[in-house]
DODREN-835034 format. One record per residue (C-alpha): residue number from 1; x, y, z. Coordinates in steps of 0.1 Angstrom, whole numbers. Layout:
N
REC,NUM,X,Y,Z
...
This chain:
436
REC,1,1135,943,743
REC,2,1115,976,748
REC,3,1131,998,775
REC,4,1099,1002,795
REC,5,1093,964,794
REC,6,1128,959,809
REC,7,1121,983,837
REC,8,1087,967,843
REC,9,1105,933,847
REC,10,1129,949,872
REC,11,1099,962,892
REC,12,1081,928,890
REC,13,1111,910,905
REC,14,1118,938,930
REC,15,1085,934,947
REC,16,1081,897,941
REC,17,1111,892,964
REC,18,1093,911,992
REC,19,1058,896,986
REC,20,1071,861,993
REC,21,1073,867,1030
REC,22,1062,902,1040
REC,23,1025,896,1047
REC,24,1028,859,1058
REC,25,1060,859,1078
REC,26,1041,864,1111
REC,27,1023,831,1106
REC,28,1056,812,1105
REC,29,1072,832,1133
REC,30,1044,824,1157
REC,31,1047,786,1151
REC,32,1085,788,1153
REC,33,1085,802,1188
REC,34,1092,838,1177
REC,35,1057,852,1180
REC,36,1066,876,1207
REC,37,1093,891,1184
REC,38,1070,899,1155
REC,39,1071,936,1162
REC,40,1109,935,1161
REC,41,1110,916,1128
REC,42,1090,943,1112
REC,43,1106,972,1130
REC,44,1140,959,1118
REC,45,1129,968,1083
REC,46,1123,1003,1096
REC,47,1155,1006,1117
REC,48,1178,997,1088
REC,49,1158,1020,1066
REC,50,1169,1049,1089
REC,51,1204,1048,1076
REC,52,1209,1022,1048
REC,53,1188,1039,1020
REC,54,1207,1071,1026
REC,55,1241,1054,1026
REC,56,1232,1034,995
REC,57,1218,1065,978
REC,58,1250,1084,985
REC,59,1270,1056,969
REC,60,1247,1055,939
REC,61,1250,1093,935
REC,62,1288,1094,938
REC,63,1305,1061,934
REC,64,1287,1031,918
REC,65,1262,1032,890
REC,66,1227,1026,905
REC,67,1218,996,884
REC,68,1250,978,894
REC,69,1245,987,930
REC,70,1209,973,928
REC,71,1223,940,917
REC,72,1249,939,945
REC,73,1224,947,972
REC,74,1200,920,959
REC,75,1227,894,958
REC,76,1237,900,994
REC,77,1201,902,1006
REC,78,1193,869,989
REC,79,1222,850,1004
REC,80,1213,861,1039
REC,81,1176,853,1033
REC,82,1185,818,1021
REC,83,1204,815,1054
REC,84,1171,820,1073
REC,85,1155,793,1051
REC,86,1184,769,1059
REC,87,1180,774,1097
REC,88,1142,768,1094
REC,89,1147,738,1072
REC,90,1171,722,1096
REC,91,1148,730,1125
REC,92,1118,714,1109
REC,93,1082,725,1104
REC,94,1063,729,1137
REC,95,1094,730,1158
REC,96,1107,760,1177
REC,97,1139,776,1163
REC,98,1168,772,1187
REC,99,1194,794,1169
REC,100,1172,825,1174
REC,101,1201,849,1175
REC,102,1216,837,1143
REC,103,1182,836,1126
REC,104,1175,872,1136
REC,105,1210,883,1125
REC,106,1206,868,1091
REC,107,1172,883,1086
REC,108,1185,917,1097
REC,109,1214,916,1072
REC,110,1190,905,1044
REC,111,1165,934,1049
REC,112,1194,958,1055
REC,113,1205,953,1019
REC,114,1169,948,1005
REC,115,1152,980,1019
REC,116,1175,1004,1001
REC,117,1166,988,968
REC,118,1131,1001,970
REC,119,1145,1037,965
REC,120,1173,1025,943
REC,121,1150,1008,918
REC,122,1130,1041,916
REC,123,1163,1059,909
REC,124,1172,1035,881
REC,125,1138,1038,865
REC,126,1136,1076,868
REC,127,1172,1081,854
REC,128,1167,1057,825
REC,129,1133,1071,815
REC,130,1145,1107,816
REC,131,1177,1099,797
REC,132,1155,1084,769
REC,133,1131,1113,767
REC,134,1101,1098,787
REC,135,1078,1116,811
REC,136,1082,1101,846
REC,137,1048,1112,858
REC,138,1031,1096,828
REC,139,1053,1066,821
REC,140,1065,1055,855
REC,141,1032,1043,871
REC,142,1025,1017,844
REC,143,1060,1004,850
REC,144,1056,1004,888
REC,145,1023,985,886
REC,146,1043,954,875
REC,147,1059,956,909
REC,148,1026,951,925
REC,149,1018,923,901
REC,150,1050,906,912
REC,151,1041,911,949
REC,152,1007,895,943
REC,153,1022,866,923
REC,154,1044,855,951
REC,155,1017,860,977
REC,156,995,836,958
REC,157,1023,812,953
REC,158,1033,809,989
REC,159,996,808,999
REC,160,989,777,978
REC,161,1023,760,973
REC,162,1030,732,998
REC,163,1055,705,1004
REC,164,1054,673,1025
REC,165,1078,643,1026
REC,166,1049,620,1017
REC,167,1033,640,989
REC,168,1062,661,977
REC,169,1055,695,961
REC,170,1018,703,954
REC,171,993,732,955
REC,172,965,734,980
REC,173,943,760,997
REC,174,937,739,1029
REC,175,969,721,1038
REC,176,988,734,1069
REC,177,1021,726,1051
REC,178,1017,755,1027
REC,179,1046,779,1023
REC,180,1027,807,1040
REC,181,1030,788,1073
REC,182,1066,776,1068
REC,183,1103,786,1062
REC,184,1098,779,1025
REC,185,1086,815,1020
REC,186,1122,826,1027
REC,187,1135,802,1001
REC,188,1112,817,974
REC,189,1123,852,983
REC,190,1160,843,983
REC,191,1159,825,949
REC,192,1140,855,933
REC,193,1166,879,948
REC,194,1194,860,930
REC,195,1175,862,898
REC,196,1171,899,901
REC,197,1208,903,910
REC,198,1217,887,877
REC,199,1190,907,858
REC,200,1202,940,872
REC,201,1236,935,854
REC,202,1218,937,820
REC,203,1200,970,827
REC,204,1210,1002,809
REC,205,1237,1022,826
REC,206,1228,1051,848
REC,207,1251,1081,851
REC,208,1266,1091,885
REC,209,1274,1127,895
REC,210,1302,1143,874
REC,211,1336,1142,889
REC,212,1361,1171,889
REC,213,1338,1198,903
REC,214,1349,1214,935
REC,215,1327,1201,963
REC,216,1327,1205,1001
REC,217,1331,1175,1023
REC,218,1294,1179,1032
REC,219,1284,1177,995
REC,220,1308,1149,986
REC,221,1291,1126,1010
REC,222,1257,1135,996
REC,223,1245,1150,1029
REC,224,1232,1181,1011
REC,225,1200,1162,1005
REC,226,1192,1171,1042
REC,227,1192,1207,1032
REC,228,1157,1200,1019
REC,229,1145,1204,1055
REC,230,1154,1241,1051
REC,231,1124,1244,1028
REC,232,1092,1246,1049
REC,233,1071,1228,1024
REC,234,1096,1199,1019
REC,235,1102,1197,1057
REC,236,1065,1194,1063
REC,237,1063,1168,1035
REC,238,1090,1147,1052
REC,239,1075,1151,1087
REC,240,1040,1139,1075
REC,241,1057,1112,1055
REC,242,1071,1099,1088
REC,243,1038,1101,1106
REC,244,1020,1084,1078
REC,245,1049,1058,1075
REC,246,1039,1047,1110
REC,247,1009,1030,1095
REC,248,1028,1012,1067
REC,249,1039,980,1085
REC,250,1009,976,1109
REC,251,988,955,1085
REC,252,1019,939,1069
REC,253,1028,925,1104
REC,254,994,918,1118
REC,255,968,914,1090
REC,256,974,877,1084
REC,257,977,867,1121
REC,258,945,887,1127
REC,259,926,870,1099
REC,260,941,836,1107
REC,261,931,840,1143
REC,262,894,834,1133
REC,263,904,798,1126
REC,264,907,794,1164
REC,265,871,804,1167
REC,266,846,775,1161
REC,267,821,800,1144
REC,268,846,809,1117
REC,269,872,781,1117
REC,270,859,766,1084
REC,271,855,799,1064
REC,272,876,804,1033
REC,273,889,838,1046
REC,274,901,825,1079
REC,275,921,797,1062
REC,276,935,818,1033
REC,277,947,850,1050
REC,278,975,855,1025
REC,279,952,850,995
REC,280,926,874,1009
REC,281,953,900,1018
REC,282,965,899,981
REC,283,933,918,972
REC,284,951,948,988
REC,285,979,945,962
REC,286,953,941,934
REC,287,938,973,945
REC,288,973,988,946
REC,289,980,978,910
REC,290,948,996,899
REC,291,954,1027,919
REC,292,989,1032,906
REC,293,975,1038,872
REC,294,953,1066,886
REC,295,982,1085,901
REC,296,991,1106,871
REC,297,955,1119,868
REC,298,951,1126,905
REC,299,984,1143,909
REC,300,979,1166,879
REC,301,942,1173,888
REC,302,944,1177,926
REC,303,981,1181,936
REC,304,1002,1164,963
REC,305,983,1177,993
REC,306,949,1163,983
REC,307,964,1130,971
REC,308,982,1125,1004
REC,309,951,1134,1023
REC,310,932,1107,1003
REC,311,958,1082,1014
REC,312,954,1092,1051
REC,313,916,1088,1050
REC,314,921,1055,1033
REC,315,942,1044,1062
REC,316,914,1053,1086
REC,317,890,1031,1066
REC,318,916,1003,1063
REC,319,920,999,1100
REC,320,884,1007,1109
REC,321,869,981,1086
REC,322,893,954,1100
REC,323,880,963,1134
REC,324,844,959,1125
REC,325,845,929,1101
REC,326,849,891,1102
REC,327,854,863,1077
REC,328,817,853,1080
REC,329,788,878,1074
REC,330,813,906,1078
REC,331,836,894,1050
REC,332,825,923,1028
REC,333,842,947,1053
REC,334,875,928,1050
REC,335,872,929,1012
REC,336,865,967,1013
REC,337,894,972,1037
REC,338,916,954,1011
REC,339,903,976,983
REC,340,910,1009,1000
REC,341,946,998,1007
REC,342,955,1007,972
REC,343,947,1043,978
REC,344,963,1042,1013
REC,345,996,1028,1000
REC,346,1000,1042,964
REC,347,986,1077,969
REC,348,1013,1081,995
REC,349,1043,1060,986
REC,350,1044,1062,948
REC,351,1031,1098,946
REC,352,1056,1108,973
REC,353,1085,1093,953
REC,354,1073,1112,922
REC,355,1070,1144,942
REC,356,1106,1141,955
REC,357,1119,1134,920
REC,358,1102,1165,907
REC,359,1112,1188,936
REC,360,1149,1180,939
REC,361,1180,1187,920
REC,362,1193,1158,898
REC,363,1226,1157,916
REC,364,1210,1146,949
REC,365,1179,1127,937
REC,366,1192,1093,947
REC,367,1200,1107,982
REC,368,1167,1125,983
REC,369,1148,1092,975
REC,370,1169,1076,1003
REC,371,1158,1104,1026
REC,372,1122,1098,1018
REC,373,1127,1061,1025
REC,374,1144,1070,1058
REC,375,1114,1091,1070
REC,376,1087,1066,1059
REC,377,1101,1030,1060
REC,378,1128,1041,1085
REC,379,1118,1063,1114
REC,380,1081,1061,1107
REC,381,1078,1024,1102
REC,382,1101,1016,1131
REC,383,1082,1037,1157
REC,384,1049,1026,1142
REC,385,1056,989,1143
REC,386,1069,989,1179
REC,387,1039,1010,1190
REC,388,1015,987,1172
REC,389,1032,957,1187
REC,390,1027,971,1222
REC,391,990,977,1214
REC,392,985,942,1200
REC,393,1004,926,1229
REC,394,981,945,1254
REC,395,949,932,1238
REC,396,960,899,1222
REC,397,980,868,1232
REC,398,994,838,1212
REC,399,976,805,1219
REC,400,994,779,1198
REC,401,995,791,1162
REC,402,967,817,1168
REC,403,970,853,1181
REC,404,937,857,1199
REC,405,922,886,1219
REC,406,903,919,1215
REC,407,912,927,1179
REC,408,884,952,1175
REC,409,898,976,1200
REC,410,932,972,1185
REC,411,922,982,1150
REC,412,900,1011,1161
REC,413,930,1026,1180
REC,414,950,1024,1148
REC,415,921,1040,1129
REC,416,920,1069,1155
REC,417,957,1076,1150
REC,418,953,1078,1112
REC,419,924,1102,1116
REC,420,944,1124,1139
REC,421,973,1126,1114
REC,422,949,1135,1086
REC,423,934,1164,1106
REC,424,969,1177,1114
REC,425,979,1175,1078
REC,426,949,1195,1067
REC,427,959,1223,1092
REC,428,996,1225,1085
REC,429,1005,1214,1050
REC,430,999,1241,1024
REC,431,994,1235,988
REC,432,1019,1249,964
REC,433,1011,1285,953
REC,434,1002,1286,917
REC,435,1026,1305,895
REC,436,1012,1331,870
């Protein structure tokens, strides 16, 4: 099989695992009596990203080949995720989970091993492409786009797949027994994780750092990736990555409860959008798939500063359009919000990973990718999710399976934050000086 095809399949499965539950988990948590803990479920992904990607990156740089470590991490993440499904299954649909502590612990362990694989899969792809003479700027985005396709595929599947004791397994866009409202989304994620764990074993070998060279204790643990903060431009890049990372999990955690909340309003309760939040949200990932393919052109034409600024402005629009739209006559604003998400996410996450890969020494690239993950999906996402949760809890309250309240003010506050970050970025981050 073609090398790039094999890497594309890896990316497809990598994000299919995540797409099964990331955007619709809140719908199930609310009905299972865990609605007040939604900010914590999303911030857990950020908290473990503070240290796990760095630790796994160090291991991949120094001890275990990245593709093997990728398989190990996915196997463990899948086992723990299936544990969450088992608790939900035994509790039953529509009932409140009693073993909350065990459920949260299993979920935490699952994401603790999954989150590092986002950086680790990049490391595997970059190392394999470079060893075989490919250009990462040109050849990686078409491979990475299959990850977005995988995310969309499982989003659609859990949106429409349903199961009842009477009817068995079936597909529907109206049934309340669909996977997007139940524990079955965790089952889908766990099974796909096991498939990727097995597939990772077949991937081409990636070299680890050469042994035998004299290294300090600081270097042997891969901590020299932190010396990048000694470079002003890299330090500012990581700081703004953290600030922008605060926006990443906001819509992941609250987009579907927000759109679904319109089902609790008689004016919008029968609209397609209000009853298919996961399917509607998947337009964001479709946009993401398209925007990934634009990255090589935009990076070469405009540079990292302009590309990141575009992402920041896109976040302003993402939040602002949510605040002004509705699933009725304002549905076009929701759709436009989904479309600009591709720029908001890709022009920051994917371009940032490519920037780190180009600006760092090969001996610390896995650690540097882990550091990028720490700043964005770690510190940034953790602080951002908890802050967003506080804002949402102030303006909105759970009423049954719906999170109702003043959503407009909530989204406009988020838009104001993104605009402030964009203005600060323009002032402080300098473009690279062109060499003669």
